[in-house]
C-alpha positions, 0 to 999 in steps of 0.5 A, spaced: 384 578 200 377 576 201 372 572 199 366 571 199 362 565 201 355 563 199 352 556 202 347 551 199 343 547 203 338 543 202 335 535 205 341 532 200 348 536 201 351 542 203 355 546 197 359 552 198 361 557 193 367 561 193 370 568 190 376 571 192 374 579 191 379 583 190 383 588 195 384 594 192 385 599 197 380 606 191 374 605 193 371 605 187 375 599 185 374 595 191 366 596 191 367 594 182 371 588 186 366 586 189 360 586 184 364 582 179 365 576 184 358 577 186 357 576 180 362 570 179 358 567 185 351 569 182 353 564 176 357 559 179 351 558 183 345 558 176 349 553 174 350 549 179 342 549 180 341 548 173 344 541 172 341 538 178 335 540 174 338 536 169 339 531 173 333 531 176 329 532 170 332 525 167 330 522 173 323 523 173 322 520 165 326 514 167 322 513 172 315 515 168 319 511 163 319 504 168 313 506 170 310 506 163 312 499 161 310 497 167 303 499 166 303 496 158 306 489 162 300 489 166 295 492 161 298 485 156 297 480 162 289 483 163 288 482 156 291 474 156 287 473 161 281 476 158 283 472 153 284 465 156 276 466 160 273 467 153 277 460 151 275 458 156 268 460 155 267 457 148 270 451 149 265 450 155 259 453 150 262 446 145 262 441 149 254 444 150 252 444 145 256 436 142 252 434 148 
């Protein structure tokens, strides 16, 4: 029995894909089996890479949402600080006027 093997390697992981090639004695049938095995392994690799891309995009969306939420919180704090300074300035003006 023969196999066709492909290996995906990245910084984070290695993944091996393997399919059996039919061992027919007829050359044409063997080539057909090899072709089918290559197509099958290609489909497996494509499905795997697609799932990685989807997971990566979901992580990026989550990170983006978290960053936006942090940015909104910082803007609110800056607005609050601005209001506090304005209130203090107004109070000081009132005090000066009343003297």
